[in-house]
N, C-alpha and C positions, 0 to 999 in steps of 0.2 A: 278519443272518448268524447261524446257529445255532452255539452254542459249547458246549464241554465242559470242566468244571472238573477240572483235574489239578494237584495241589499248589496253589500260589497263582496258577496261570495259567488263563486262559480260552482254550482251543484251538479254532480253527475246525473244525467237524465235518467239512467236506469234505476238509480236509487230514489229519485223524485217519483218515478212511476210506482215504486213499491210503497210509497207513503200513503197512497190513496188519492185518486184523481190523477192529474198529470200536470204538465207545464202550463196548460191553458187555464187551470183553475187554482194552481198552487198559491199564488199571491193573494187572490181574493179569499180563499179559505183561511189562510193565515191571518189576514186582517180581520175577518169575521170572528175567528177564534179568540183573538186577543180582546176584541171589544166585548165578546160574550163573557169572557172571564172577568173583565172589569165590571160588567153589569151584574153578574151573579154572585161571585165569591170575593171579588175585589183583589187587586194586586198592588202592593206597595213596594217602593224601591228597596226597602231593607228586609223584605221577606225572604225566607228560605223556602224554595219551591222544589217540588218533586213532580216530574212528569213521567208517567208510565206509557210506553209506546211512543217515544219521541221521534222515531224515524230519522230522517235526514236533517232535522232541526227546523221544521216549518214554523214551530212556535218558539223554539229556543232562540233563534236568530233575532226576531223582533224583541224578545224579552231581554236581550243584551242591551237594548236601548232603554229599558225600564228598570231592571234590577241593578242597583249600584254595588260598589265594592263592599258595602256593609251587609249585603244580602248574598244569596247563593242559589244555584240551580243544579239539580241532578236530573239527568235524563236516562231512562232505562229503555232498552229495546232488545228484542230477540234476533234482530237482523244484524249480524256482526259487521258487514261492510259499512252499514250506516253509522254504527257506533264508532268504527275506526275513522271514518271521514270526519264526523263531528269532533272527535278528540283531536285529530290532526289539524283541524281548521278553526272551529269555534273556540275550543279550550285554549288553543295557542294564543288567541287574541284576548280571551276572557278567562283568566285562571280560576275564577270563582264559578265557572260552568264546567261540570264534570259529566262524563257519559260512560255508562257501564253496560256491558253486555251480559244478559241472562241467557245461557245456552239451554233454553227450555225447548223441549220437543213440541213442535206445533205442526198440525196437519198442513197448514197453508204456508206459513212464513219461515219455518225452521224445521223441516221434517227430519233432519239428521241430528237434531238436538239431543244432548246426552242426559238431560236431567228433567225431573218433573217440577212443576211450579211450586209444589208444597215443600220442596227441598231448599228453596231460596228464602232468605230474609232480606228485607229491604236494606240497602247500604246506608242507613241513617241511624243516628243515636236515638234513644227513646226521647220523646217529647221535644224534638228538635225542628220540626217542619211546620211552617205556617199554612201552606196551601199545597194540595195535591190535585192534579187533574189528569184525566185520561179520556181520549177520544177514541171511540170505536175499538175498545179493548174488551170490555165485558160482552160486546156483541159477538165475540168469537170464543167465549169461555162458558164452562158449565159450573154448576153450583159449588162444588167443593173447592175449586180454584178461586172462584169469586170470593167465597167466605175467607179463604186463606189470605187473599189480598186485603180484604176489608179489616181483618184482625191486625194485619201488619200496619195498615193505615192508622188504626187506633193507637197502636204502640208508638209510632214515630211522630204523630201529630202533637203539637202543643195544645194545651187546654184552650178551647175556643177556636182551634184550627178547623179548616173546612176542606171538603173534597167536592169536586165536580166530576161526575162520571156519566158518560152517555151510554145508552142501552136501547133495547127494543122492548117496549111494554105492549102487550096484546090482550084483547078480549074479543068476544064474538063480533062486536060492532067494528072494531079496528081491523080484524082479519077480513071481514066482508068488504070493508072499504078498500083495504090494501089490494085485495085480489081484483077489485073492480077498476081502480084508477091506475095501479101499477106505475107509480111516478118515478121510480128509480131505475137505473140501468141494470140492477141486479135481480129484477123479477122477484121481489120480496113478497111471498105469499104465505110462508110458514104453515104449510099444509100437513106437516108431520109432527105429531106429538112425540116428545122425547124425554119421558120421565115426568115427574110431578110438576105441573105448572110450567113446563118447558116445551118449546116448539123449535124445530129447525127447518131451514128453508130447503135444503137439499140432503136427502137421507144418505146419499153416497159420499157427501163431504159435510158431515154434521157441523163442524166448526166454522163453515163458511159464513153462516149467519144464524145467530141464536137469539131467541126471544123468550121472555118470561111474562107470566101474568103479574099484575100489580101485587096481588096477594103474595105470590112467591118471592118477588123482589123485596118486598117489605120484610118477609121472613128472613131472607139472607142478611139484610141489613141488621135486623134485630139480633141475629146470632153473633154478629161481630161486636156488638156493644156500642156502635156508633148510633147517632140519632139522625133520623131523616128530617130535613127541613122542608115542610110541605109548602106548596104542592109538588108532586112529580111534574116536571115540565114536559109537556107533550110536544113532540117534534112534528115535522112537516112531511115525513117520509110516506105517510099514508093519506095525506090530503088535509091535515089539520094545520091551518096557517096562523092560528091565534092562541096556541097553547103555551107559548113561552119557551118552547124547546128550540133547539137548533135544527139541523136536518134530522138527527135522531132524537129520541127522548133523552131526558137527563134527570139525574137525581143529585141533589145537594145534601151532603152529609156533614155533621159537625161532631166534634169531640167536646162534650160539655164538661 
């Protein structure tokens, strides 16, 4: 089995490739993620952290150098081999880091999944989590599942706790620019309306890339009871290099 060295771990290359990107970008993306989290929602050594879509531990591994034994980390993913690897390797060295598999049926990453997202509750006690983050998860989800997650986020967050979630936010200007510059390898044009305020990139694989209008995203946030910390951070995926986003757009949410 081909492996990739990351910190002191040997990661299976096939699972690295399922995390997004590949071995050539894995370390740089991880470093960028951690810095972005510090800059936006802040990470302290005693925080209890929840990551949705943790993959093979691209962010969990560097977080083991930040989160002390007085804090904790829970990573969730629908790709069972990644969770199994993280549990057998990262948790073995860091008992306060736990990894949990959600066997959610997903068109791309877990087509044989046996459950629906709405059947799952986050494995956290009420008001126990300081920070939640998720990279490129809402970009593959539709409104009912997003609202379910957001309501669960509100339940498990401590008062004053924060969420960082990336997404795709579109309007006519953004769509026109994206279709002109085509900066990503995924040919993101979002030419197909898919319900109220929603667009998909490939009608044959709707969950491959999902975008929402700003109005719709704010509506989903409001339905959850969380508060949006303005502004929405505009990402670089369509050519906007000064909007405060990462590659994708991002929203910061807070439980007041």
